[in-house]
FIMI-817599 format. One record per residue: x, y, z of N, C-alpha, C, O, CB in turn; residue in three letters. Coordinates in nm, 4 decimals, always signed. Glycine has a CB too. Example, Ala and Ser with C-alpha at 12.3 -4.5 7.8 and 13.67 -1.06 7.14 Angstrom:
BEGIN
<rec n_east="+1.3190" n_north="-0.5690" n_up="+0.7800" ca_east="+1.2300" ca_north="-0.4500" ca_up="+0.7800" c_east="+1.3200" c_north="-0.3300" c_up="+0.7800" o_east="+1.4236" o_north="-0.3319" o_up="+0.8465" cb_east="+1.1308" cb_north="-0.4473" cb_up="+0.9046" code="ala"/>
<rec n_east="+1.2850" n_north="-0.2250" n_up="+0.7080" ca_east="+1.3670" ca_north="-0.1060" ca_up="+0.7140" c_east="+1.2900" c_north="+0.0030" c_up="+0.7870" o_east="+1.3409" o_north="+0.1138" o_up="+0.8039" cb_east="+1.4084" cb_north="-0.0598" cb_up="+0.5725" code="ser"/>
END
This chain:
BEGIN
<rec n_east="+0.8356" n_north="-4.3750" n_up="-0.0503" ca_east="+0.8849" ca_north="-4.4689" ca_up="-0.1499" c_east="+0.9007" c_north="-4.6064" c_up="-0.0855" o_east="+0.9270" o_north="-4.6183" o_up="+0.0342" cb_east="+1.0193" cb_north="-4.4201" cb_up="-0.2104" code="ala"/>
<rec n_east="+0.8844" n_north="-4.7072" n_up="-0.1657" ca_east="+0.9096" ca_north="-4.8449" ca_up="-0.1252" c_east="+1.0198" c_north="-4.8954" c_up="-0.2162" o_east="+1.0122" o_north="-4.8808" o_up="-0.3382" cb_east="+0.7794" cb_north="-4.9351" cb_up="-0.1338" code="val"/>
<rec n_east="+1.1234" n_north="-4.9556" n_up="-0.1561" ca_east="+1.2350" ca_north="-5.0030" ca_up="-0.2374" c_east="+1.2564" c_north="-5.1521" c_up="-0.2167" o_east="+1.2283" o_north="-5.2067" o_up="-0.1101" cb_east="+1.3631" cb_north="-4.9259" cb_up="-0.2037" code="ile"/>
<rec n_east="+1.3063" n_north="-5.2157" n_up="-0.3202" ca_east="+1.3460" ca_north="-5.3552" ca_up="-0.3120" c_east="+1.4968" c_north="-5.3620" c_up="-0.3045" o_east="+1.5657" o_north="-5.3095" o_up="-0.3920" cb_east="+1.2928" cb_north="-5.4363" cb_up="-0.4325" code="gly"/>
<rec n_east="+1.5490" n_north="-5.4256" n_up="-0.2014" ca_east="+1.6933" ca_north="-5.4332" ca_up="-0.1793" c_east="+1.7378" c_north="-5.5789" c_up="-0.1838" o_east="+1.6817" o_north="-5.6643" o_up="-0.1152" cb_east="+1.7323" cb_north="-5.3683" cb_up="-0.0438" code="val"/>
<rec n_east="+1.8384" n_north="-5.6056" n_up="-0.2648" ca_east="+1.8987" ca_north="-5.7385" ca_up="-0.2713" c_east="+2.0080" c_north="-5.7434" c_up="-0.1651" o_east="+2.1198" o_north="-5.6976" o_up="-0.1886" cb_east="+1.9562" cb_north="-5.7698" cb_up="-0.4152" code="asp"/>
<rec n_east="+1.9758" n_north="-5.7988" n_up="-0.0484" ca_east="+2.0720" ca_north="-5.8017" ca_up="+0.0627" c_east="+2.1866" c_north="-5.8996" c_up="+0.0383" o_east="+2.2845" o_north="-5.8997" o_up="+0.1130" cb_east="+2.0009" cb_north="-5.8381" cb_up="+0.1920" code="thr"/>
<rec n_east="+2.1758" n_north="-5.9816" n_up="-0.0635" ca_east="+2.2834" ca_north="-6.0730" ca_up="-0.0987" c_east="+2.3849" c_north="-6.0108" c_up="-0.1911" o_east="+2.4888" o_north="-6.0712" o_up="-0.2179" cb_east="+2.2277" cb_north="-6.1958" cb_up="-0.1618" code="gly"/>
<rec n_east="+2.3574" n_north="-5.8907" n_up="-0.2411" ca_east="+2.4474" ca_north="-5.8224" ca_up="-0.3348" c_east="+2.5049" c_north="-5.6987" c_up="-0.2681" o_east="+2.4432" o_north="-5.5921" o_up="-0.2687" cb_east="+2.3734" cb_north="-5.7841" cb_up="-0.4662" code="asp"/>
<rec n_east="+2.6227" n_north="-5.7134" n_up="-0.2109" ca_east="+2.6878" ca_north="-5.6027" ca_up="-0.1420" c_east="+2.8174" c_north="-5.5605" c_up="-0.2096" o_east="+2.8888" o_north="-5.4737" o_up="-0.1594" cb_east="+2.7152" cb_north="-5.6404" cb_up="+0.0013" code="lys"/>
<rec n_east="+2.8476" n_north="-5.6221" n_up="-0.3240" ca_east="+2.9673" ca_north="-5.5867" ca_up="-0.4004" c_east="+2.9427" c_north="-5.4526" c_up="-0.4691" o_east="+2.8466" o_north="-5.4382" o_up="-0.5446" cb_east="+3.0032" cb_north="-5.6980" cb_up="-0.5052" code="gln"/>
<rec n_east="+3.0284" n_north="-5.3557" n_up="-0.4434" ca_east="+3.0070" ca_north="-5.2214" ca_up="-0.4962" c_east="+3.0381" c_north="-5.2165" c_up="-0.6448" o_east="+3.1460" o_north="-5.2559" o_up="-0.6891" cb_east="+3.0927" cb_north="-5.1197" cb_up="-0.4209" code="ile"/>
<rec n_east="+2.9400" n_north="-5.1666" n_up="-0.7212" ca_east="+2.9579" ca_north="-5.1340" ca_up="-0.8617" c_east="+2.9443" c_north="-4.9823" c_up="-0.8686" o_east="+2.8393" o_north="-4.9279" o_up="-0.8345" cb_east="+2.8525" cb_north="-5.2093" cb_up="-0.9562" code="val"/>
<rec n_east="+3.0488" n_north="-4.9142" n_up="-0.9122" ca_east="+3.0536" ca_north="-4.7682" ca_up="-0.9092" c_east="+2.9323" c_north="-4.7057" c_up="-0.9758" o_east="+2.8987" o_north="-4.7382" o_up="-1.0897" cb_east="+3.1797" cb_north="-4.7189" cb_up="-0.9764" code="ala"/>
<rec n_east="+2.8669" n_north="-4.6157" n_up="-0.9034" ca_east="+2.7534" ca_north="-4.5417" ca_up="-0.9545" c_east="+2.6186" c_north="-4.6079" c_up="-0.9312" o_east="+2.5149" o_north="-4.5468" o_up="-0.9569" cb_east="+2.7714" cb_north="-4.5193" cb_up="-1.0979" code="gly"/>
<rec n_east="+2.6183" n_north="-4.7320" n_up="-0.8830" ca_east="+2.4925" ca_north="-4.8011" ca_up="-0.8549" c_east="+2.4358" c_north="-4.7534" c_up="-0.7208" o_east="+2.5070" o_north="-4.6938" o_up="-0.6399" cb_east="+2.5136" cb_north="-4.9553" cb_up="-0.8536" code="glu"/>
<rec n_east="+2.3083" n_north="-4.7801" n_up="-0.6987" ca_east="+2.2382" ca_north="-4.7322" ca_up="-0.5799" c_east="+2.2290" c_north="-4.8460" c_up="-0.4778" o_east="+2.1949" o_north="-4.9594" o_up="-0.5114" cb_east="+2.0961" cb_north="-4.6789" cb_up="-0.6167" code="ile"/>
<rec n_east="+2.2602" n_north="-4.8125" n_up="-0.3524" ca_east="+2.2625" ca_north="-4.9105" ca_up="-0.2434" c_east="+2.1862" c_north="-4.8577" c_up="-0.1232" o_east="+2.1776" o_north="-4.7368" o_up="-0.1014" cb_east="+2.4072" cb_north="-4.9448" cb_up="-0.2037" code="tyr"/>
<rec n_east="+2.1313" n_north="-4.9497" n_up="-0.0460" ca_east="+2.0800" ca_north="-4.9163" ca_up="+0.0866" c_east="+2.1977" c_north="-4.9325" c_up="+0.1813" o_east="+2.2639" o_north="-5.0363" o_up="+0.1824" cb_east="+1.9564" cb_north="-5.0078" cb_up="+0.1288" code="ala"/>
<rec n_east="+2.2231" n_north="-4.8305" n_up="+0.2596" ca_east="+2.3353" ca_north="-4.8349" ca_up="+0.3541" c_east="+2.2860" c_north="-4.7918" c_up="+0.4915" o_east="+2.1801" o_north="-4.7304" o_up="+0.5043" cb_east="+2.4531" cb_north="-4.7437" cb_up="+0.3067" code="ile"/>
<rec n_east="+2.3638" n_north="-4.8245" n_up="+0.5934" ca_east="+2.3302" ca_north="-4.7872" ca_up="+0.7295" c_east="+2.4305" c_north="-4.6840" c_up="+0.7796" o_east="+2.5502" o_north="-4.7113" o_up="+0.7885" cb_east="+2.3279" cb_north="-4.9111" cb_up="+0.8216" code="trp"/>
<rec n_east="+2.3799" n_north="-4.5645" n_up="+0.8124" ca_east="+2.4622" ca_north="-4.4593" ca_up="+0.8715" c_east="+2.4190" c_north="-4.4450" c_up="+1.0165" o_east="+2.3008" o_north="-4.4248" o_up="+1.0443" cb_east="+2.4484" cb_north="-4.3229" cb_up="+0.7933" code="leu"/>
<rec n_east="+2.5129" n_north="-4.4551" n_up="+1.1086" ca_east="+2.4798" ca_north="-4.4528" ca_up="+1.2513" c_east="+2.3995" c_north="-4.3299" c_up="+1.2913" o_east="+2.3149" o_north="-4.3384" o_up="+1.3804" cb_east="+2.6061" cb_north="-4.4589" cb_up="+1.3333" code="asp"/>
<rec n_east="+2.4236" n_north="-4.2170" n_up="+1.2282" ca_east="+2.3559" ca_north="-4.0932" ca_up="+1.2666" c_east="+2.2251" c_north="-4.0701" c_up="+1.1907" o_east="+2.1525" o_north="-3.9761" o_up="+1.2230" cb_east="+2.4480" cb_north="-3.9762" cb_up="+1.2441" code="tyr"/>
<rec n_east="+2.1920" n_north="-4.1545" n_up="+1.0889" ca_east="+2.0687" ca_north="-4.1383" ca_up="+1.0122" c_east="+1.9850" c_north="-4.2644" c_up="+1.0026" o_east="+1.8640" o_north="-4.2565" o_up="+0.9812" cb_east="+2.1013" cb_north="-4.0913" cb_up="+0.8753" code="glu"/>
<rec n_east="+2.0461" n_north="-4.3794" n_up="+1.0178" ca_east="+1.9761" ca_north="-4.5056" ca_up="+0.9969" c_east="+1.9920" c_north="-4.5514" c_up="+0.8528" o_east="+2.0941" o_north="-4.5245" o_up="+0.7894" cb_east="+1.8272" cb_north="-4.4918" cb_up="+1.0326" code="gly"/>
<rec n_east="+1.8909" n_north="-4.6206" n_up="+0.8012" ca_east="+1.8967" ca_north="-4.6728" ca_up="+0.6648" c_east="+1.8668" c_north="-4.5610" c_up="+0.5649" o_east="+1.7670" o_north="-4.4900" o_up="+0.5771" cb_east="+1.7970" cb_north="-4.7901" cb_up="+0.6467" code="ala"/>
<rec n_east="+1.9553" n_north="-4.5468" n_up="+0.4657" ca_east="+1.9389" ca_north="-4.4465" ca_up="+0.3604" c_east="+1.9758" c_north="-4.5107" c_up="+0.2267" o_east="+2.0397" o_north="-4.6158" o_up="+0.2222" cb_east="+2.0271" cb_north="-4.3195" cb_up="+0.3883" code="val"/>
<rec n_east="+1.9347" n_north="-4.4462" n_up="+0.1195" ca_east="+1.9639" ca_north="-4.4941" ca_up="-0.0152" c_east="+2.0570" c_north="-4.3939" c_up="-0.0818" o_east="+2.0241" o_north="-4.2758" o_up="-0.0930" cb_east="+1.8329" cb_north="-4.5136" cb_up="-0.0988" code="val"/>
<rec n_east="+2.1737" n_north="-4.4410" n_up="-0.1262" ca_east="+2.2755" ca_north="-4.3532" ca_up="-0.1843" c_east="+2.3487" c_north="-4.4237" c_up="-0.2977" o_east="+2.3460" o_north="-4.5464" o_up="-0.3081" cb_east="+2.3758" cb_north="-4.3077" cb_up="-0.0767" code="lys"/>
<rec n_east="+2.4135" n_north="-4.3454" n_up="-0.3819" ca_east="+2.5042" ca_north="-4.4002" ca_up="-0.4836" c_east="+2.6411" c_north="-4.4191" c_up="-0.4191" o_east="+2.6852" o_north="-4.3368" o_up="-0.3389" cb_east="+2.5136" cb_north="-4.3058" cb_up="-0.6099" code="arg"/>
<rec n_east="+2.7074" n_north="-4.5284" n_up="-0.4553" ca_east="+2.8404" ca_north="-4.5553" ca_up="-0.4014" c_east="+2.9428" c_north="-4.5589" c_up="-0.5132" o_east="+2.9154" o_north="-4.6056" o_up="-0.6238" cb_east="+2.8420" cb_north="-4.6876" cb_up="-0.3237" code="leu"/>
<rec n_east="+3.0612" n_north="-4.5086" n_up="-0.4821" ca_east="+3.1736" ca_north="-4.5107" ca_up="-0.5746" c_east="+3.2958" c_north="-4.5605" c_up="-0.4992" o_east="+3.3208" o_north="-4.5185" o_up="-0.3862" cb_east="+3.1992" cb_north="-4.3697" cb_up="-0.6369" code="tyr"/>
<rec n_east="+3.3715" n_north="-4.6491" n_up="-0.5609" ca_east="+3.4940" ca_north="-4.6963" ca_up="-0.4981" c_east="+3.6038" c_north="-4.5931" c_up="-0.5199" o_east="+3.6130" o_north="-4.5312" o_up="-0.6259" cb_east="+3.5360" cb_north="-4.8346" cb_up="-0.5547" code="thr"/>
<rec n_east="+3.6854" n_north="-4.5761" n_up="-0.4193" ca_east="+3.7994" ca_north="-4.4849" ca_up="-0.4223" c_east="+3.9222" c_north="-4.5658" c_up="-0.3808" o_east="+3.9079" o_north="-4.6703" o_up="-0.3172" cb_east="+3.7771" cb_north="-4.3597" cb_up="-0.3276" code="glu"/>
<rec n_east="+4.0411" n_north="-4.5203" n_up="-0.4149" ca_east="+4.1610" ca_north="-4.5964" ca_up="-0.3759" c_east="+4.1724" c_north="-4.6202" c_up="-0.2254" o_east="+4.2242" o_north="-4.7236" o_up="-0.1829" cb_east="+4.2842" cb_north="-4.5242" cb_up="-0.4237" code="pro"/>
<rec n_east="+4.1244" n_north="-4.5253" n_up="-0.1442" ca_east="+4.1387" ca_north="-4.5378" ca_up="+0.0008" c_east="+4.0072" c_north="-4.5677" c_up="+0.0730" o_east="+4.0034" o_north="-4.5653" o_up="+0.1960" cb_east="+4.1980" cb_north="-4.4116" cb_up="+0.0562" code="asp"/>
<rec n_east="+3.8983" n_north="-4.5961" n_up="-0.0016" ca_east="+3.7698" ca_north="-4.6255" ca_up="+0.0616" c_east="+3.6557" c_north="-4.6159" c_up="-0.0368" o_east="+3.6685" o_north="-4.6551" o_up="-0.1528" cb_east="+3.7451" cb_north="-4.5318" cb_up="+0.1774" code="gly"/>
<rec n_east="+3.5422" n_north="-4.5628" n_up="+0.0108" ca_east="+3.4276" ca_north="-4.5424" ca_up="-0.0767" c_east="+3.3749" c_north="-4.4005" c_up="-0.0599" o_east="+3.3931" o_north="-4.3370" o_up="+0.0440" cb_east="+3.3168" cb_north="-4.6456" cb_up="-0.0470" code="ile"/>
<rec n_east="+3.3092" n_north="-4.3528" n_up="-0.1649" ca_east="+3.2457" ca_north="-4.2217" ca_up="-0.1627" c_east="+3.0951" c_north="-4.2455" c_up="-0.1691" o_east="+3.0470" o_north="-4.3167" o_up="-0.2573" cb_east="+3.2956" cb_north="-4.1300" cb_up="-0.2818" code="arg"/>
<rec n_east="+3.0213" n_north="-4.1864" n_up="-0.0764" ca_east="+2.8762" ca_north="-4.1972" ca_up="-0.0685" c_east="+2.8185" c_north="-4.0676" c_up="-0.1243" o_east="+2.8491" o_north="-3.9587" o_up="-0.0757" cb_east="+2.8274" cb_north="-4.2235" cb_up="+0.0793" code="ile"/>
<rec n_east="+2.7340" n_north="-4.0808" n_up="-0.2276" ca_east="+2.6829" ca_north="-3.9640" ca_up="-0.2994" c_east="+2.5304" c_north="-3.9659" c_up="-0.2992" o_east="+2.4684" o_north="-4.0685" o_up="-0.3270" cb_east="+2.7371" cb_north="-3.9604" cb_up="-0.4447" code="val"/>
<rec n_east="+2.4716" n_north="-3.8526" n_up="-0.2679" ca_east="+2.3267" ca_north="-3.8372" ca_up="-0.2734" c_east="+2.2886" c_north="-3.7783" c_up="-0.4084" o_east="+2.3614" o_north="-3.6947" o_up="-0.4619" cb_east="+2.2753" cb_north="-3.7475" cb_up="-0.1572" code="ser"/>
<rec n_east="+2.1755" n_north="-3.8205" n_up="-0.4643" ca_east="+2.1250" ca_north="-3.7582" ca_up="-0.5866" c_east="+2.0726" c_north="-3.6182" c_up="-0.5584" o_east="+2.0577" o_north="-3.5379" o_up="-0.6504" cb_east="+2.0146" cb_north="-3.8441" cb_up="-0.6492" code="asp"/>
<rec n_east="+2.0443" n_north="-3.5882" n_up="-0.4314" ca_east="+1.9983" ca_north="-3.4562" ca_up="-0.3903" c_east="+2.1210" c_north="-3.3663" c_up="-0.3708" o_east="+2.2026" o_north="-3.3936" o_up="-0.2829" cb_east="+1.9125" cb_north="-3.4645" cb_up="-0.2591" code="asn"/>
<rec n_east="+2.1358" n_north="-3.2603" n_up="-0.4503" ca_east="+2.2550" ca_north="-3.1753" ca_up="-0.4409" c_east="+2.2683" c_north="-3.0991" c_up="-0.3089" o_east="+2.3726" o_north="-3.0392" o_up="-0.2829" cb_east="+2.2544" cb_north="-3.0773" cb_up="-0.5533" code="pro"/>
<rec n_east="+2.1652" n_north="-3.1004" n_up="-0.2261" ca_east="+2.1737" ca_north="-3.0320" ca_up="-0.0965" c_east="+2.2607" c_north="-3.1082" c_up="+0.0035" o_east="+2.3002" o_north="-3.0530" o_up="+0.1062" cb_east="+2.0341" cb_north="-3.0127" cb_up="-0.0384" code="gln"/>
<rec n_east="+2.2908" n_north="-3.2356" n_up="-0.0265" ca_east="+2.3708" ca_north="-3.3182" ca_up="+0.0632" c_east="+2.5112" c_north="-3.3346" c_up="+0.0071" o_east="+2.5284" o_north="-3.3644" o_up="-0.1111" cb_east="+2.3047" cb_north="-3.4557" cb_up="+0.0847" code="phe"/>
<rec n_east="+2.6103" n_north="-3.3154" n_up="+0.0909" ca_east="+2.7492" ca_north="-3.3303" ca_up="+0.0493" c_east="+2.7879" c_north="-3.4769" c_up="+0.0436" o_east="+2.7304" o_north="-3.5611" o_up="+0.1126" cb_east="+2.8421" cb_north="-3.2548" cb_up="+0.1442" code="gln"/>
<rec n_east="+2.8876" n_north="-3.5059" n_up="-0.0409" ca_east="+2.9425" ca_north="-3.6412" ca_up="-0.0468" c_east="+3.0068" c_north="-3.6773" c_up="+0.0865" o_east="+3.0537" o_north="-3.5901" o_up="+0.1597" cb_east="+3.0453" cb_north="-3.6537" cb_up="-0.1615" code="asp"/>
<rec n_east="+3.0085" n_north="-3.8064" n_up="+0.1171" ca_east="+3.0718" ca_north="-3.8568" ca_up="+0.2388" c_east="+3.1817" c_north="-3.9535" c_up="+0.1970" o_east="+3.1573" o_north="-4.0437" o_up="+0.1169" cb_east="+2.9676" cb_north="-3.9266" cb_up="+0.3339" code="ile"/>
<rec n_east="+3.2999" n_north="-3.9363" n_up="+0.2491" ca_east="+3.4115" ca_north="-4.0271" ca_up="+0.2238" c_east="+3.4237" c_north="-4.1216" c_up="+0.3439" o_east="+3.4231" o_north="-4.0770" o_up="+0.4587" cb_east="+3.5459" cb_north="-3.9477" cb_up="+0.1994" code="gln"/>
<rec n_east="+3.4346" n_north="-4.2514" n_up="+0.3171" ca_east="+3.4548" ca_north="-4.3500" ca_up="+0.4235" c_east="+3.5811" c_north="-4.4286" c_up="+0.3888" o_east="+3.5890" o_north="-4.4928" o_up="+0.2840" cb_east="+3.3293" cb_north="-4.4458" cb_up="+0.4394" code="val"/>
<rec n_east="+3.6780" n_north="-4.4224" n_up="+0.4772" ca_east="+3.8046" ca_north="-4.4935" ca_up="+0.4549" c_east="+3.7857" c_north="-4.6432" c_up="+0.4787" o_east="+3.6986" o_north="-4.6841" o_up="+0.5555" cb_east="+3.9160" cb_north="-4.4377" cb_up="+0.5475" code="lys"/>
<rec n_east="+3.8683" n_north="-4.7248" n_up="+0.4121" ca_east="+3.8565" ca_north="-4.8701" ca_up="+0.4227" c_east="+3.8513" c_north="-4.9170" c_up="+0.5681" o_east="+3.7716" o_north="-5.0046" o_up="+0.6016" cb_east="+3.9730" cb_north="-4.9370" cb_up="+0.3512" code="his"/>
<rec n_east="+3.9343" n_north="-4.8604" n_up="+0.6541" ca_east="+3.9388" ca_north="-4.9021" ca_up="+0.7934" c_east="+3.8137" c_north="-4.8674" c_up="+0.8723" o_east="+3.7903" o_north="-4.9228" o_up="+0.9797" cb_east="+4.0562" cb_north="-4.8409" cb_up="+0.8595" code="gly"/>
<rec n_east="+3.7326" n_north="-4.7754" n_up="+0.8192" ca_east="+3.6112" ca_north="-4.7316" ca_up="+0.8885" c_east="+3.4841" c_north="-4.7983" c_up="+0.8345" o_east="+3.3744" o_north="-4.7724" o_up="+0.8841" cb_east="+3.5978" cb_north="-4.5811" cb_up="+0.8776" code="asp"/>
<rec n_east="+3.4989" n_north="-4.8840" n_up="+0.7331" ca_east="+3.3837" ca_north="-4.9513" ca_up="+0.6741" c_east="+3.3506" c_north="-5.0727" c_up="+0.7598" o_east="+3.4272" o_north="-5.1690" o_up="+0.7649" cb_east="+3.4116" cb_north="-4.9928" cb_up="+0.5257" code="ile"/>
<rec n_east="+3.2365" n_north="-5.0674" n_up="+0.8267" ca_east="+3.1935" ca_north="-5.1783" ca_up="+0.9109" c_east="+3.1176" c_north="-5.2820" c_up="+0.8308" o_east="+3.0809" o_north="-5.2581" o_up="+0.7157" cb_east="+3.1075" cb_north="-5.1280" cb_up="+1.0252" code="gly"/>
<rec n_east="+3.0943" n_north="-5.3965" n_up="+0.8914" ca_east="+3.0211" ca_north="-5.5046" ca_up="+0.8255" c_east="+2.8765" c_north="-5.4678" c_up="+0.7950" o_east="+2.8153" o_north="-5.5263" o_up="+0.7056" cb_east="+3.0244" cb_north="-5.6285" cb_up="+0.9112" code="asp"/>
<rec n_east="+2.8216" n_north="-5.3720" n_up="+0.8681" ca_east="+2.6803" ca_north="-5.3384" ca_up="+0.8495" c_east="+2.6584" c_north="-5.2097" c_up="+0.7703" o_east="+2.5458" o_north="-5.1603" o_up="+0.7649" cb_east="+2.6135" cb_north="-5.3260" cb_up="+0.9834" code="asn"/>
<rec n_east="+2.7630" n_north="-5.1542" n_up="+0.7085" ca_east="+2.7460" ca_north="-5.0303" ca_up="+0.6316" c_east="+2.6582" c_north="-5.0536" c_up="+0.5090" o_east="+2.5605" o_north="-4.9815" o_up="+0.4887" cb_east="+2.8829" cb_north="-4.9745" cb_up="+0.5886" code="leu"/>
<rec n_east="+2.6913" n_north="-5.1527" n_up="+0.4276" ca_east="+2.6163" ca_north="-5.1787" ca_up="+0.3048" c_east="+2.5108" c_north="-5.2848" c_up="+0.3332" o_east="+2.5432" o_north="-5.3992" o_up="+0.3653" cb_east="+2.7110" cb_north="-5.2239" cb_up="+0.1893" code="ile"/>
<rec n_east="+2.3848" n_north="-5.2458" n_up="+0.3212" ca_east="+2.2738" ca_north="-5.3384" ca_up="+0.3450" c_east="+2.2432" c_north="-5.4210" c_up="+0.2202" o_east="+2.1996" o_north="-5.5356" o_up="+0.2311" cb_east="+2.1486" cb_north="-5.2614" cb_up="+0.3891" code="leu"/>
<rec n_east="+2.2656" n_north="-5.3639" n_up="+0.1021" ca_east="+2.2418" ca_north="-5.4339" ca_up="-0.0232" c_east="+2.2179" c_north="-5.3372" c_up="-0.1377" o_east="+2.1996" o_north="-5.2172" o_up="-0.1172" cb_east="+2.1240" cb_north="-5.5276" cb_up="-0.0093" code="gly"/>
<rec n_east="+2.2184" n_north="-5.3923" n_up="-0.2598" ca_east="+2.1956" ca_north="-5.3092" ca_up="-0.3781" c_east="+2.0459" c_north="-5.2918" c_up="-0.4022" o_east="+1.9685" o_north="-5.3870" o_up="-0.3927" cb_east="+2.2633" cb_north="-5.3713" cb_up="-0.5026" code="arg"/>
<rec n_east="+2.0071" n_north="-5.1691" n_up="-0.4335" ca_east="+1.8676" ca_north="-5.1391" ca_up="-0.4642" c_east="+1.8357" c_north="-5.1941" c_up="-0.6026" o_east="+1.9061" o_north="-5.1647" o_up="-0.6992" cb_east="+1.8397" cb_north="-4.9855" cb_up="-0.4571" code="val"/>
<rec n_east="+1.7290" n_north="-5.2744" n_up="-0.6122" ca_east="+1.6875" ca_north="-5.3341" ca_up="-0.7391" c_east="+1.5678" c_north="-5.2645" c_up="-0.8009" o_east="+1.5563" o_north="-5.2587" o_up="-0.9233" cb_east="+1.6559" cb_north="-5.4791" cb_up="-0.7193" code="arg"/>
<rec n_east="+1.4773" n_north="-5.2111" n_up="-0.7175" ca_east="+1.3629" ca_north="-5.1402" ca_up="-0.7713" c_east="+1.3113" c_north="-5.0388" c_up="-0.6697" o_east="+1.3347" o_north="-5.0505" o_up="-0.5494" cb_east="+1.2521" cb_north="-5.2387" cb_up="-0.8104" code="trp"/>
<rec n_east="+1.2396" n_north="-4.9380" n_up="-0.7225" ca_east="+1.1817" ca_north="-4.8328" ca_up="-0.6402" c_east="+1.0395" c_north="-4.8078" c_up="-0.6893" o_east="+1.0160" o_north="-4.7944" o_up="-0.8094" cb_east="+1.2677" cb_north="-4.7019" cb_up="-0.6456" code="val"/>
<rec n_east="+0.9460" n_north="-4.8016" n_up="-0.5971" ca_east="+0.8089" ca_north="-4.7587" ca_up="-0.6275" c_east="+0.7840" c_north="-4.6306" c_up="-0.5512" o_east="+0.7933" o_north="-4.6263" o_up="-0.4285" cb_east="+0.7028" cb_north="-4.8690" cb_up="-0.5898" code="met"/>
<rec n_east="+0.7518" n_north="-4.5250" n_up="-0.6265" ca_east="+0.7304" ca_north="-4.3961" ca_up="-0.5621" c_east="+0.6287" c_north="-4.3189" c_up="-0.6428" o_east="+0.6339" o_north="-4.3191" o_up="-0.7658" cb_east="+0.8628" cb_north="-4.3162" cb_up="-0.5486" code="gln"/>
<rec n_east="+0.5368" n_north="-4.2533" n_up="-0.5759" ca_east="+0.4407" ca_north="-4.1671" ca_up="-0.6438" c_east="+0.4629" c_north="-4.0241" c_up="-0.5970" o_east="+0.5014" o_north="-3.9998" o_up="-0.4827" cb_east="+0.2939" cb_north="-4.2128" cb_up="-0.6165" code="ser"/>
<rec n_east="+0.4384" n_north="-3.9319" n_up="-0.6856" ca_east="+0.4582" ca_north="-3.7893" ca_up="-0.6536" c_east="+0.3273" c_north="-3.7216" c_up="-0.6365" o_east="+0.3229" o_north="-3.6016" o_up="-0.6092" cb_east="+0.5387" cb_north="-3.7185" cb_up="-0.7612" code="tyr"/>
END
């Protein structure tokens, strides 16, 4: 897949898709949800569990930007 990411848009809108950086995986595309104590990272693939990130653990490079478009062929 090829994705278009707006790196200027890092404000989380619940349920929207973002490119994020996970130290153990690199760049990935996930849905983000705001929580009272941080954010919840959700994969559309049910084989992957949700990840909770507390506010104090959110680094400056976690959110790369909001995904604007995806081109993918099956």
